[in-house]
Each structure stands twice: as C-alpha cells, then as structure tokens.
Phi, psi and omega in degrees: 000141175274140177290147181292133176229146175232130175233124182303128178299141177250123183303323185293340176257013180051050187272120165233107190276129176289130186226340181293113188290328179294319180292314182303319177289328181289325180290313177306311177306319179294325183281325183051060184287144174255152188307320182265007173304139173268100186250135175238124177257129179259131179062062178294345180060233181274005176086015183304311182284323180297312179294325175291324175289328182290349173286343182249334190256154174284331181198164177215148170258140177229155175235119182220132181274335189275113182302326181287331180277330176297317185294318178300317177294320180290344180253000183287163177293340180262015194297327181298337182259003183243120174262115188251125171252111178273091180199177178272119180306330180295335185251002187279137177273091186291347173291338177290340178269354185289132183229046179067020177210135188296144187260163175239134181253141179226133179196143165266092187293137169302119189307324189285343177241013188302310179295312179294330183286320177298318181292326178295319180297321182294338174299335185256014188307332184290346182266348192253141171275311180197162177235122173250114190234143171257127185220170173305144177301322180299323177292314182299312184297323177290324177299315183271354186300154185250163183305157180068028173240152182292333180264358174288128180198209186301318179297310179308303182293321182300314185280320181290334176292337180250351189207155167272134190234148176207132174271129185262310179191164181266154177229122185288162181301324183292001178277357188237162171218128343295162184289121175294171180267001186230161174280142177255170177216146175258126176244158175239127174237132181240111181299139172270176174302130185304143175290153175287158188302327182290311180293326175298316179288319180295322177300316179301313182300310186294319182293327176292320177298312187294308191274347175284353175221055187298338181280342185274152175295152182296330173307326175273311184290335183251018184293341175284344183249324184219148170277163178301322181296315184295322175296321178287330177294335178274000179082020179253137176285117181292352180275345178293154170267161180314317184293348178272346181279142173284163173301324178294325178295320177297324181289323177299313175306313181292333179276343176282327176114165180243113186270091181229000000 
C-alpha cells in the first residue's frame, strides 16, 4: 500500500485528482490491463489510478508536467515500476516510446487541453491499441454523437473518421478533489488504420468549410470545393446540411478531393 501523500492541486494545470476508489476500480475493470501491456498514463496526478493499474501491470510509463508530482512518483514505493517523463504531453513524441508492441493510453485529461491533446494522440494512432480517457461529459457526448444531432459536428466527424469511439460511463464531480463544476465521462477510443495524408488533409479542410456554416446546405457551404453535380455523383444529397451527413459521406468527399 502507498503512504498518503498530498500535493496541492494547481489551477494552471487544471488538476482535479481522482480519489473515489469505486470509480478507480471501474476504470481499471474497463481497461482490463494484462501484465505485459505497454501502458502510458497521461497526467497521473497523485497516482491513484497509477498504483491501481500497477496491481495488474509489471510496469507503467507516465507523463507528468508538475515537478512536485514527478518527485512524489519517483519517491514512491512503486518507483522501480514507473518510468516518468516530466514533460508536456502536448509536446511528447509518443512514437519514441514504441517498442514493437502497440501501446495503451490512459488519462484523466486536463479539461483545458482535452481536445487538442486528443488530436495530438490521434496523430500517433498507428502506435496505439486503445485510449481510455476521462473528459468533460459535454466533450464526450460530442465525440460519440451521431448524424442529425445538434451536437454532431467537426469534433465528432474528425475523431470518428479516424477511430472507433465508445462512451463507457459518467463520473460525478465528487469523485475528484477539488470537485470540478461539471460531470465527467470515460470514453474508449480505438484508432482505425491511418488515413492517407491527402485524404487526412482534405477531410480537415472540408469539415472547416462545412461546419463553419452548419446551418447552410452543403451545396452552399462546400461550394468552394465541389459543384452540385460532383456532390450528387458521390450519392450525397446536396440539399442536406452538414449535421445530416454520415462520417462515411464526409470521407467520400475527402477522397474525391478539394478543388481549390
């Protein structure tokens, strides 16, 4: 058992330390870690989830920016099993940790960087088996949302085009210290085969055009990229609005090309 240690949460790092043992066990059960899994935890905080995972794993890598928390982890009783990277996860090259076996990412993401960090992680998707992430419920709902929903948008399509996504369960604010003002959710993201570079870039371009004018019909919002005839040739109704298109339809548009 680890001795109780306290490090004051820092607002500038959006730190909300998970302490509810039932939730911690629920997350571990969802991950189903095997002893030889290569797991990387982002933002381990005081190590509540880290030490729970180490009851199943032979070792773990963690990425932590807070030097006080790094010191605590490096002095813990489990320090021989923990490889600590003291750095900003947004700048970390995850390919550098790859050891000929796909990695698994676990994180209670800092809310203020959750979306950019997810996109940073997806860039390295070919190296990952899956990602179990805790984010704001609002963000989780947008990520997993389906067409014809008001919250279905650029974030939904961007991630679902590149990954399989699943919302696992919600987590109430009292599971953390200090308590956040919002409900959180645990999601599972499993990267698909990477898009080719051309399709990847075109998808980003099309989504910006489409969802910056989400109330317009795609015949209008995408007129810089496609004629009405070209849209129809892909089997897509040009009278639809962006929120009505499926992920596969956006991919079809991306693979057709952007004529600018």
